[in-house]
TORVEXLO-745209 format. One record per residue (C-alpha): x, y, z; residue in three letters. Coordinates in Angstrom, 2 decimals, always signed. Example, Ala and Ser with C-alpha at 12.3 -4.5 7.8 and 13.67 -1.06 7.14 Angstrom:
<rs>
+12.30_-4.50_+7.80_ALA;
+13.67_-1.06_+7.14_SER;
</rs>
This chain:
<rs>
+0.01_-0.06_+0.03_MET;
+1.17_+3.52_-0.69_ASN;
+2.66_+5.61_+2.00_ASP;
+0.40_+8.30_+3.62_LEU;
+2.31_+11.51_+3.82_ASN;
+1.35_+13.99_+6.53_ILE;
+2.23_+17.59_+5.64_ASN;
+3.60_+20.18_+7.96_GLY;
+0.50_+21.86_+8.87_ALA;
-1.29_+18.53_+9.70_ASP;
+1.75_+17.35_+11.65_THR;
+1.39_+20.37_+13.78_LEU;
-2.25_+19.68_+14.49_ILE;
-1.50_+16.10_+15.34_ILE;
+1.36_+17.09_+17.65_SER;
-0.97_+19.58_+19.60_ILE;
-3.51_+16.64_+19.99_PHE;
-0.54_+14.55_+21.23_VAL;
+0.03_+17.08_+23.92_LEU;
-3.70_+17.17_+24.87_PHE;
-3.87_+13.49_+25.02_LEU;
-0.72_+13.32_+27.23_GLY;
-2.07_+15.99_+29.55_SER;
-5.44_+14.16_+29.82_LEU;
-3.77_+10.88_+30.56_LEU;
-1.40_+12.42_+33.05_THR;
-4.43_+13.76_+35.13_ARG;
-6.43_+10.54_+34.94_LYS;
-3.52_+8.02_+35.44_VAL;
-2.17_+8.19_+38.96_GLY;
+1.18_+6.47_+38.01_PHE;
+1.94_+9.14_+35.22_LEU;
+1.32_+11.96_+37.67_GLN;
+2.98_+10.52_+40.58_LYS;
+6.28_+9.95_+38.65_TYR;
+6.18_+13.13_+36.67_SER;
+6.18_+11.58_+33.23_ILE;
+6.26_+14.43_+30.62_PRO;
+2.91_+14.64_+28.54_GLN;
+4.78_+14.70_+25.28_ALA;
+6.24_+11.27_+26.09_VAL;
+2.99_+9.79_+27.05_THR;
+0.94_+11.10_+24.14_GLY;
+3.70_+10.69_+21.55_GLY;
+4.36_+6.99_+22.55_LEU;
+0.70_+6.34_+22.16_ILE;
+0.32_+7.77_+18.81_VAL;
+3.48_+6.12_+17.57_SER;
+1.79_+2.78_+18.69_LEU;
-1.35_+3.60_+16.75_VAL;
+0.76_+4.38_+13.72_VAL;
+2.54_+0.93_+14.07_LEU;
-0.97_-0.86_+14.61_ALA;
-2.14_+0.69_+11.15_ILE;
+0.98_-0.73_+9.40_VAL;
+0.66_-4.19_+10.97_LEU;
-3.05_-4.23_+9.81_LEU;
-1.82_-3.70_+6.25_ASP;
-2.63_-0.02_+6.39_GLY;
-0.47_+2.81_+4.83_PRO;
+2.83_+3.70_+6.31_LYS;
+2.40_+7.13_+7.81_ILE;
+5.26_+9.54_+7.21_ILE;
+5.14_+12.93_+8.94_PHE;
+6.80_+16.08_+7.56_ASP;
+9.21_+17.15_+10.37_LEU;
+10.62_+20.36_+8.86_SER;
+8.66_+22.32_+11.39_LEU;
+10.09_+20.15_+14.27_ARG;
+13.64_+21.24_+13.28_ASP;
+12.60_+24.87_+13.48_LEU;
+11.08_+24.30_+16.83_LEU;
+14.35_+22.83_+18.19_LEU;
+16.21_+26.02_+17.00_LEU;
+13.65_+28.27_+18.63_ALA;
+13.83_+26.36_+21.85_PHE;
+17.75_+26.67_+22.06_PHE;
+17.35_+30.36_+21.12_SER;
+15.28_+30.94_+24.25_THR;
+17.78_+29.04_+26.28_ILE;
+20.56_+31.33_+24.86_GLY;
+18.39_+34.44_+25.69_LEU;
+18.23_+33.40_+29.31_SER;
+21.90_+32.99_+29.56_ALA;
+23.24_+36.16_+30.99_LYS;
+26.95_+36.26_+31.91_PHE;
+26.27_+37.01_+35.45_ALA;
+24.11_+33.82_+35.72_ARG;
+26.63_+31.82_+33.92_LEU;
+29.40_+32.91_+36.46_LYS;
+26.99_+31.79_+39.22_ALA;
+27.11_+28.21_+37.85_GLY;
+30.83_+28.07_+37.62_GLY;
+31.94_+25.26_+40.17_LYS;
+28.51_+23.26_+39.67_SER;
+28.89_+23.45_+35.99_LEU;
+32.50_+22.09_+36.17_LEU;
+31.32_+19.35_+38.50_ILE;
+28.56_+18.20_+36.23_LEU;
+30.82_+18.34_+33.13_LEU;
+33.29_+16.13_+34.77_VAL;
+30.44_+13.67_+35.79_CYS;
+29.34_+13.62_+32.07_ALA;
+32.82_+12.88_+30.82_MET;
+33.11_+10.03_+33.23_VAL;
+29.69_+8.72_+32.46_PHE;
+30.42_+8.79_+28.53_LEU;
+33.35_+6.37_+29.21_VAL;
+31.25_+4.29_+31.54_VAL;
+28.48_+4.11_+28.89_GLN;
+31.04_+3.02_+26.13_ASN;
+32.48_+0.38_+28.32_VAL;
+28.80_-1.04_+28.98_THR;
+28.19_-0.99_+25.32_GLY;
+31.25_-2.77_+24.26_VAL;
+30.82_-5.46_+27.09_LEU;
+27.20_-5.80_+25.68_MET;
+28.57_-6.25_+22.01_ALA;
+30.87_-8.95_+23.14_LYS;
+28.19_-10.81_+25.07_LEU;
+25.82_-10.73_+22.00_LEU;
+28.81_-11.91_+19.97_GLY;
+29.08_-8.94_+17.56_VAL;
+31.96_-6.70_+16.64_HIS;
+33.10_-4.42_+19.66_PRO;
+32.68_-1.31_+17.38_GLY;
+28.82_-2.03_+17.40_ILE;
+29.15_-1.43_+21.15_GLY;
+29.93_+2.30_+20.66_LEU;
+26.58_+2.38_+18.90_PHE;
+25.04_+0.76_+22.04_ALA;
+26.92_+3.34_+24.09_GLY;
+27.33_+7.07_+23.83_SER;
+27.02_+7.35_+20.00_ILE;
+23.32_+6.67_+20.23_SER;
+22.30_+7.39_+23.68_PHE;
+24.22_+10.43_+24.84_ALA;
+24.70_+11.47_+21.24_GLY;
+21.20_+10.99_+20.16_GLY;
+19.96_+10.57_+16.49_HIS;
+22.08_+13.15_+14.85_GLY;
+25.25_+11.71_+16.20_THR;
+24.11_+7.96_+15.49_ALA;
+23.35_+8.92_+11.81_ILE;
+26.70_+10.75_+11.49_ALA;
+28.86_+7.95_+12.91_TRP;
+26.46_+5.43_+11.17_GLY;
+27.70_+6.77_+7.85_ASN;
+31.31_+6.55_+9.07_GLU;
+30.89_+3.02_+10.04_ALA;
+29.03_+2.09_+6.70_LYS;
+32.14_+3.23_+4.91_ALA;
+34.16_+0.99_+7.21_ALA;
+32.10_-1.95_+6.35_GLY;
+29.36_-1.94_+9.22_PHE;
+26.41_-1.57_+6.81_ASP;
+23.74_-1.86_+9.50_GLN;
+25.50_+0.54_+12.06_ALA;
+23.16_+3.58_+11.13_ALA;
+19.91_+1.55_+11.60_ILE;
+21.08_-0.04_+14.95_ILE;
+22.14_+3.49_+16.06_GLY;
+18.77_+5.11_+15.13_ILE;
+17.02_+2.12_+17.04_ALA;
+19.00_+2.80_+20.14_PHE;
+18.61_+6.48_+19.99_ALA;
+14.83_+6.23_+19.44_THR;
+14.17_+3.98_+22.49_PHE;
+16.84_+5.88_+24.48_GLY;
+14.73_+9.01_+23.88_LEU;
+11.68_+7.43_+25.27_VAL;
+13.53_+5.84_+28.16_ALA;
+15.10_+9.04_+29.12_GLY;
+11.84_+10.80_+29.32_GLY;
+10.25_+7.92_+31.35_ILE;
+12.91_+7.38_+34.10_ILE;
+13.96_+11.08_+34.76_GLY;
+10.77_+11.88_+36.85_GLY;
+10.81_+8.66_+38.96_PRO;
+14.62_+9.03_+39.79_VAL;
+14.02_+12.55_+40.96_ALA;
+10.85_+11.85_+42.88_GLU;
+12.50_+9.01_+44.64_ARG;
+15.56_+11.15_+45.67_LEU;
+13.23_+14.17_+46.77_ILE;
+10.90_+11.95_+48.85_LYS;
+13.53_+9.80_+50.35_LYS;
+15.60_+12.92_+51.57_ASN;
+12.72_+15.13_+52.28_ASN;
+14.05_+17.84_+49.80_LEU;
+12.57_+21.10_+48.92_ALA;
+13.51_+24.19_+46.86_PRO;
+16.04_+26.28_+48.60_GLY;
+15.99_+29.91_+49.26_SER;
+17.99_+30.49_+46.03_ASP;
+16.12_+27.99_+43.98_ALA;
+14.45_+30.92_+42.09_GLY;
+17.45_+33.20_+41.93_LYS;
+17.61_+34.96_+38.65_GLY;
+14.00_+34.17_+37.80_MET;
+10.79_+36.05_+38.03_MET;
+9.85_+36.26_+41.61_THR;
+6.35_+36.32_+43.23_LYS;
+6.85_+39.95_+43.92_LYS;
+7.26_+40.59_+40.23_ASP;
+4.43_+38.34_+39.14_ALA;
+1.36_+40.64_+39.69_PRO;
+3.03_+43.37_+37.70_LYS;
+3.93_+41.09_+34.75_THR;
+0.36_+39.47_+34.73_ALA;
-1.30_+42.96_+34.59_LEU;
+0.72_+44.06_+31.62_GLU;
-1.28_+43.60_+28.35_PRO;
-0.06_+41.02_+25.79_VAL;
+0.38_+43.68_+23.09_THR;
+1.15_+43.29_+19.43_MET;
+4.46_+44.96_+19.98_GLN;
+5.31_+42.40_+22.66_ARG;
+4.40_+39.47_+20.36_ILE;
+6.23_+41.06_+17.30_MET;
+9.33_+41.80_+19.31_THR;
+9.45_+38.12_+20.52_THR;
+9.08_+36.72_+17.11_ILE;
+11.66_+39.22_+15.69_PHE;
+14.43_+38.32_+18.37_ILE;
+13.93_+34.63_+17.92_LEU;
+13.93_+34.99_+14.13_ALA;
+17.31_+36.81_+14.46_ILE;
+18.75_+34.05_+16.51_CYS;
+17.61_+31.31_+14.12_ILE;
+18.79_+33.26_+10.94_SER;
+22.02_+34.77_+12.17_VAL;
+22.76_+31.37_+13.91_GLY;
+22.42_+29.69_+10.45_ASP;
+24.80_+32.25_+8.99_VAL;
+27.40_+31.50_+11.68_VAL;
+26.82_+27.88_+11.15_ASN;
+27.77_+28.05_+7.54_ARG;
+30.81_+30.16_+8.19_LEU;
+32.02_+27.50_+10.75_PHE;
+31.17_+24.71_+8.07_PHE;
+33.18_+26.33_+5.47_ASP;
+36.14_+26.68_+7.84_ALA;
+35.80_+22.84_+8.42_GLY;
+34.24_+23.02_+11.91_VAL;
+30.91_+21.22_+12.08_LYS;
+28.51_+22.34_+14.72_LEU;
+24.98_+21.55_+15.37_PRO;
+22.43_+24.21_+14.13_GLY;
+20.88_+24.69_+17.58_PHE;
+24.09_+25.38_+19.14_LEU;
+24.92_+28.51_+16.95_THR;
+21.26_+29.81_+17.45_SER;
+21.90_+29.43_+21.13_MET;
+25.16_+31.33_+20.81_ILE;
+23.47_+34.19_+19.14_VAL;
+20.77_+34.37_+21.83_GLY;
+23.47_+34.60_+24.40_ILE;
+25.10_+37.38_+22.58_ALA;
+21.77_+39.41_+22.19_ILE;
+20.71_+39.06_+25.69_THR;
+24.00_+40.28_+27.16_ASN;
+24.52_+43.19_+24.47_PHE;
+20.91_+44.15_+25.56_ALA;
+22.32_+44.25_+29.36_ASP;
+25.25_+46.39_+28.34_VAL;
+22.85_+48.88_+26.49_PHE;
+20.20_+48.62_+29.31_LYS;
+17.61_+47.26_+26.95_LYS;
+14.97_+45.04_+28.37_GLU;
+14.49_+41.50_+27.38_ILE;
+11.13_+40.23_+28.46_ARG;
+12.40_+36.73_+29.77_GLN;
+8.84_+35.47_+30.80_PRO;
+7.82_+35.93_+27.06_ASP;
+10.59_+33.86_+25.89_PHE;
+10.22_+31.23_+28.64_ASP;
+6.67_+30.51_+27.37_ARG;
+7.64_+30.40_+23.81_VAL;
+10.51_+28.02_+24.64_GLY;
+8.32_+25.64_+26.58_GLU;
+5.84_+25.52_+23.78_VAL;
+8.68_+24.78_+21.21_ALA;
+10.07_+22.13_+23.57_LEU;
+6.75_+20.24_+24.10_GLN;
+5.79_+20.43_+20.43_LEU;
+9.25_+19.18_+19.35_PHE;
+9.16_+16.20_+21.77_LEU;
+5.52_+15.31_+20.56_ALA;
+6.67_+15.33_+16.90_MET;
+9.80_+13.37_+17.73_SER;
+8.04_+10.69_+19.65_LEU;
+4.88_+10.27_+17.53_MET;
+6.89_+9.92_+14.40_SER;
+8.90_+7.11_+15.76_MET;
+9.02_+4.12_+13.04_ASP;
+8.56_+1.35_+15.49_LEU;
+7.95_-1.23_+12.60_ASN;
+11.47_-0.51_+11.14_ALA;
+13.08_-1.02_+14.45_LEU;
+11.05_-4.47_+15.31_SER;
+13.64_-6.87_+13.69_GLY;
+16.31_-5.83_+16.40_ALA;
+13.85_-5.46_+19.12_MET;
+15.17_-8.18_+21.46_GLY;
+18.78_-6.91_+21.50_ALA;
+17.75_-3.39_+21.58_VAL;
+15.66_-3.90_+24.69_MET;
+18.39_-5.88_+26.39_LEU;
+20.94_-3.14_+25.75_VAL;
+18.43_-0.53_+26.77_LEU;
+17.67_-2.27_+29.97_PHE;
+21.34_-2.30_+30.84_VAL;
+22.03_+1.29_+29.95_GLN;
+18.94_+2.49_+31.91_VAL;
+20.25_+0.72_+34.98_LEU;
+23.68_+2.15_+34.32_VAL;
+22.51_+5.84_+34.08_VAL;
+20.09_+5.48_+37.02_THR;
+22.84_+4.10_+39.32_LEU;
+25.24_+6.86_+38.13_PHE;
+22.79_+9.58_+38.59_ALA;
+21.75_+8.41_+42.21_VAL;
+25.13_+7.22_+43.55_LEU;
+27.32_+9.71_+41.92_LEU;
+25.65_+12.81_+40.46_VAL;
+23.32_+13.37_+43.27_PHE;
+26.09_+13.23_+45.92_ARG;
+28.70_+15.47_+44.17_VAL;
+26.14_+18.00_+43.41_MET;
+25.27_+18.37_+47.06_GLY;
+22.33_+16.00_+47.95_LYS;
+20.02_+19.04_+47.63_THR;
+16.61_+19.68_+45.77_TYR;
+18.73_+21.19_+43.05_ASP;
+20.76_+18.05_+42.76_ALA;
+17.64_+15.87_+42.48_ALA;
+16.37_+18.05_+39.60_VAL;
+19.74_+17.91_+37.93_ILE;
+19.66_+14.16_+38.21_CYS;
+16.30_+14.21_+36.31_ALA;
+17.97_+16.19_+33.65_GLY;
+21.09_+13.99_+33.54_PHE;
+19.23_+10.97_+32.83_THR;
+17.61_+12.76_+29.86_GLY;
+21.12_+13.71_+28.75_LEU;
+22.51_+10.29_+29.16_GLY;
+19.85_+8.39_+27.28_LEU;
+18.19_+10.99_+25.03_GLY;
+18.85_+14.56_+24.44_ALA;
+18.91_+18.00_+26.00_THR;
+15.24_+18.64_+25.19_PRO;
+14.33_+15.48_+27.14_VAL;
+16.48_+16.61_+30.05_ALA;
+14.59_+19.88_+29.95_ILE;
+11.22_+18.29_+29.89_ALA;
+12.05_+15.97_+32.79_ASN;
+13.20_+18.94_+34.90_MET;
+9.97_+20.83_+33.86_ASN;
+7.93_+18.04_+35.12_ALA;
+9.66_+17.92_+38.44_ILE;
+9.78_+21.89_+39.17_THR;
+6.25_+22.38_+37.92_SER;
+5.15_+19.92_+40.67_LYS;
+7.71_+20.93_+43.66_TYR;
+9.09_+24.37_+42.78_GLY;
+11.85_+25.95_+40.74_PRO;
+15.51_+25.10_+40.49_SER;
+17.64_+27.87_+38.85_PHE;
+20.89_+26.01_+39.26_LYS;
+19.48_+22.92_+37.45_ALA;
+18.17_+25.02_+34.55_PHE;
+21.44_+26.86_+34.23_LEU;
+24.02_+24.24_+34.19_ILE;
+22.04_+21.11_+32.65_VAL;
+21.43_+22.88_+29.26_PRO;
+24.93_+24.21_+29.13_LEU;
+26.46_+20.91_+29.58_VAL;
+23.92_+19.23_+27.32_GLY;
+24.31_+22.02_+24.53_ALA;
+27.77_+23.28_+24.73_PHE;
+29.94_+20.61_+26.03_PHE;
+28.65_+16.99_+25.77_ILE;
+28.74_+16.61_+21.91_ASP;
+32.32_+17.95_+21.93_LEU;
+33.50_+15.73_+24.73_VAL;
+31.30_+12.73_+23.32_ASN;
+33.30_+12.99_+19.97_ALA;
+36.76_+12.91_+21.82_MET;
+35.71_+9.92_+23.81_VAL;
+34.29_+8.01_+20.74_ILE;
+37.51_+8.74_+18.78_LYS;
+39.49_+7.43_+21.83_PHE;
+37.70_+4.28_+21.89_PHE;
+37.89_+3.82_+18.08_ILE;
+41.77_+4.03_+18.51_GLY;
+42.02_+1.30_+21.03_LEU;
+43.61_-2.07_+19.73_PRO;
+40.73_-4.24_+20.32_PHE;
+38.62_-1.99_+18.01_MET;
+40.86_-2.93_+15.11_GLN;
+39.82_-6.60_+14.71_VAL;
+38.43_-7.72_+11.36_ALA;
+34.70_-8.01_+11.03_MET;
</rs>
């Protein structure tokens, strides 16, 4: 049967339905609310299962146009950049360094786990890297990029395997982050500290902001600044690419956002942070909804057994790492628990999953400025760079050079 192509506008409509469905289920199903499962994960997974059922019943394969999803990702990271004032970045100094070291150690642990699983399953140890940080911490983009490199070296199925791991890692990262943080918060009787909302809109400011009308000028200004971040970010990305430096598009958009918000401070121009926060939250939720509802579960079914085994082990590894190491070195505080929710998202999925996990926790228990400051910085700025170095180190090891 012919494929059924869903255009961009209809994809957007369905993604909004996914969020409504996820929100409804979260309110009705106690388990989802108790463990703070993001609504985009719940709704998106259900829709992807429906799409799979249609294919299994000899219906058409549904293909979603995801061009708008990519734009939403750029918009989301632009809002992250617009919130990154240098004064706040300085405030995260020590904690940022500690979390970055934790991430570096974890990438090594994740790859060691992947290689051991590859040996257990009787496949080339190089495939273990796809069962490690290439697919899980790296996500779909890294899996596809390294998959092309692996195909040139003779690993024809590497990209497909990597996409399978990245897909289910994305789901798992969105599912376990909430329960991990919930457990830490309740076990240790944690609550937001006095500085949890530092740098954010306070209750004192809220009435004034709430009474200000949402004018055409405010809306157009917000759209205009985001458009600049995305457009100029694309120009910067092309310049880096021409110079031989490959950076993800969202990173350069975020850098432009950082430049804009700090130049605005220098010239004492106001950037209405609450406006960008709302836009960023909407962009994030729609991005996740589109990503999860468009998963091609049928294409991944052939390797399902091995994927589930590896996924189970990697979920166990990241959970233990977050609880036993990250939570402790970050101070055993409420902020540390929220950071753990984000860290599991980084370790198994991507930065947007980490943010969604933290959003789910903080909307229930209260704000955590530290978590929302350092986790996106580690996820967006550093982890891809460090991951590339770790992957290249593993590839250079003698046992990786054995013939297929």
